[in-house]
ZATORLUM-999047 format. One line per 4 residues: number of its first residue (from 1); for each residue x, y, z of N, C-alpha, C. Coordinates in steps of 0.02 Angstrom, whole numbers, plus 50000, padded with zeros to 5 digits. Example, Ala and Ser with C-alpha at 12.3 -4.5 7.8 and 13.67 -1.06 7.14 Angstrom:
! ZATORLUM-999047
1> 50660:49716:50390:50615:49775:50390:50660:49835:50390; 50642:49888:50354:50684:49947:50357:50645:50002:50394 .
This chain:
! ZATORLUM-999047
1> 49274:50003:49522:49325:49949:49527:49293:49892:49518; 49309:49845:49473:49277:49787:49471:49298:49729:49510; 49237:49678:49511:49245:49627:49560:49320:49583:49571; 49338:49571:49506:49411:49537:49517:49483:49579:49518 .
5> 49461:49644:49521:49533:49687:49525:49551:49678:49603; 49605:49682:49618:49637:49693:49687:49620:49778:49703; 49626:49797:49782:49621:49861:49801:49687:49887:49774; 49735:49861:49780:49809:49889:49770:49806:49909:49702 .
9> 49776:49867:49641:49786:49874:49580:49738:49938:49573; 49671:49940:49608:49632:49999:49600:49652:50066:49629; 49692:50058:49672:49720:50126:49708:49762:50150:49656; 49807:50106:49624:49875:50121:49566:49828:50155:49515 .
13> 49782:50124:49482:49728:50149:49423:49711:50217:49439; 49674:50217:49502:49657:50296:49534:49709:50342:49528; 49769:50338:49565:49814:50365:49561:49849:50384:49480; 49851:50335:49436:49857:50355:49380:49823:50406:49340 .
17> 49759:50398:49354:49719:50439:49325:49708:50517:49349; 49717:50510:49419:49725:50584:49443:49785:50618:49420; 49847:50584:49403:49902:50600:49375:49886:50635:49309; 49845:50595:49290:49834:50619:49198:49789:50668:49202 .
21> 49750:50685:49242:49708:50743:49256:49755:50803:49268; 49787:50785:49322:49839:50848:49334:49875:50864:49285; 49908:50823:49238:49954:50860:49182:49908:50892:49136; 49834:50889:49124:49807:50927:49095:49763:50982:49127 .
25> 49793:51001:49183:49770:51056:49217:49712:51035:49257; 49686:50985:49274:49628:50967:49315:49646:50943:49378; 49633:50977:49417:49649:50968:49499:49585:50967:49535; 49602:50929:49593:49551:50902:49649:49597:50938:49707 .
29> 49549:50953:49763:49572:50955:49815:49581:50894:49846; 49622:50901:49891:49642:50824:49928:49581:50791:49960; 49555:50814:49993:49488:50795:50023:49436:50770:49971; 49422:50790:49913:49386:50773:49859:49418:50700:49827 .
33> 49498:50703:49827:49522:50646:49795:49497:50586:49840; 49506:50603:49898:49498:50549:49953:49421:50511:49961; 49377:50564:49940:49306:50550:49940:49291:50511:49884; 49329:50529:49823:49322:50498:49754:49339:50423:49755 .
37> 49407:50419:49801:49446:50346:49804:49381:50307:49842; 49352:50341:49911:49309:50295:49939:49259:50278:49917; 49230:50317:49869:49158:50306:49830:49172:50260:49776; 49231:50238:49763:49245:50195:49692:49253:50125:49710 .
41> 49264:50121:49778:49279:50057:49798:49211:50017:49795; 49203:49948:49800:49161:49916:49791:49110:49896:49856; 49062:49870:49835:49011:49881:49901:49028:49828:49953; 49056:49779:49920:49086:49724:49971:49151:49750:50021 .
45> 49166:49807:49990:49211:49852:50046:49182:49887:50096; 49112:49889:50105:49075:49950:50132:49107:49941:50201; 49125:49883:50239:49147:49891:50315:49225:49921:50312; 49267:49912:50265:49320:49952:50258:49304:50024:50256 .
49> 49272:50045:50204:49257:50120:50208:49217:50142:50249; 49190:50118:50295:49156:50141:50369:49214:50147:50403; 49246:50104:50419:49312:50104:50472:49347:50157:50442; 49370:50156:50387:49406:50219:50368:49376:50287:50376 .
53> 49317:50292:50361:49286:50348:50362:49264:50386:50448; 49257:50323:50470:49246:50341:50556:49306:50363:50602; 49362:50333:50563:49446:50339:50593:49464:50423:50576; 49428:50458:50548:49449:50511:50518:49380:50571:50525 .
57> 49346:50550:50575:49274:50579:50579:49294:50663:50613; 49353:50662:50650:49358:50736:50677:49397:50785:50635; 49423:50742:50574:49473:50795:50544:49458:50782:50461; 49479:50830:50433:49489:50824:50360:49514:50766:50328 .
61> 49468:50741:50280:49514:50692:50240:49582:50692:50207; 49615:50654:50206:49685:50662:50164:49695:50598:50123; 49699:50620:50055:49718:50558:50015:49763:50508:50055; 49816:50526:50061:49878:50484:50087:49855:50444:50150 .
65> 49821:50479:50193:49792:50443:50257:49741:50391:50245; 49702:50411:50204:49632:50376:50175:49656:50301:50137; 49702:50328:50090:49746:50250:50046:49767:50220:50097; 49827:50236:50146:49860:50200:50179:49806:50159:50230 .
69> 49758:50189:50259:49703:50153:50298:49671:50096:50274; 49649:50102:50196:49622:50054:50159:49673:49996:50155; 49731:50005:50134:49787:49955:50121:49799:49924:50191; 49805:49966:50238:49816:49925:50305:49756:49891:50314 .
73> 49695:49902:50319:49633:49864:50337:49631:49794:50286; 49648:49814:50227:49649:49739:50175:49707:49694:50212; 49785:49723:50217:49821:49681:50236:49801:49644:50295; 49766:49669:50341:49744:49652:50411:49680:49605:50395 .
77> 49640:49618:50357:49589:49563:50334:49618:49497:50305; 49679:49505:50268:49716:49438:50224:49745:49410:50263; 49777:49435:50318:49821:49401:50376:49768:49362:50425; 49697:49390:50441:49652:49361:50469:49614:49319:50431 .
81> 49613:49314:50358:49594:49256:50340:49523:49280:50310; 49510:49332:50335:49430:49374:50326:49405:49377:50226; 49353:49359:50225:49321:49371:50148:49321:49457:50146; 49295:49459:50076:49272:49541:50073:49206:49554:50064 .
85> 49174:49486:50079:49092:49498:50066:49080:49558:50122; 49005:49579:50115:48989:49632:50153:48967:49615:50230; 48963:49550:50228:48938:49525:50304:48994:49480:50332; 49056:49501:50309:49121:49476:50323:49129:49472:50411 .
89> 49174:49444:50442:49186:49460:50501:49229:49508:50521; 49218:49581:50516:49256:49619:50514:49226:49659:50583; 49266:49708:50604:49244:49744:50663:49163:49774:50672; 49127:49784:50616:49077:49808:50608:49020:49760:50592 .
93> 49032:49697:50589:48990:49646:50561:48954:49629:50645; 48890:49612:50645:48845:49592:50689:48823:49503:50672; 48838:49479:50736:48820:49381:50729:48762:49398:50762; 48706:49353:50748:48651:49340:50781:48661:49285:50811 .
97> 48636:49272:50888:48646:49232:50926:48576:49205:50963; 48579:49155:51003:48514:49146:51032:48471:49127:51003; 48399:49155:51029:48330:49134:51002:48332:49169:50932; 48295:49144:50901:48270:49171:50833:48209:49213:50851 .
101> 48197:49257:50819:48120:49313:50843:48081:49285:50793 .
């Protein structure tokens, strides 16, 4: 995924590639497709990837669920005005307060 591309465009391109592979009888297990999608996202989306991965920790990864979780997290971030930098104000970021060491 290039820095200038939107996540929804990236997912659309991903689905196109999967469809093309399927048309020539190259198939992947649903969990493998979900892992490929997660690994193809930008480093700046690492907090989103962690949130999505942790939300499915007790069950097998499902491409549709992963895709929906990624999109819903991106929409949430846009609504809250969060950037996509790796240290943006996500649920996983840590702020340092108080005295410096």
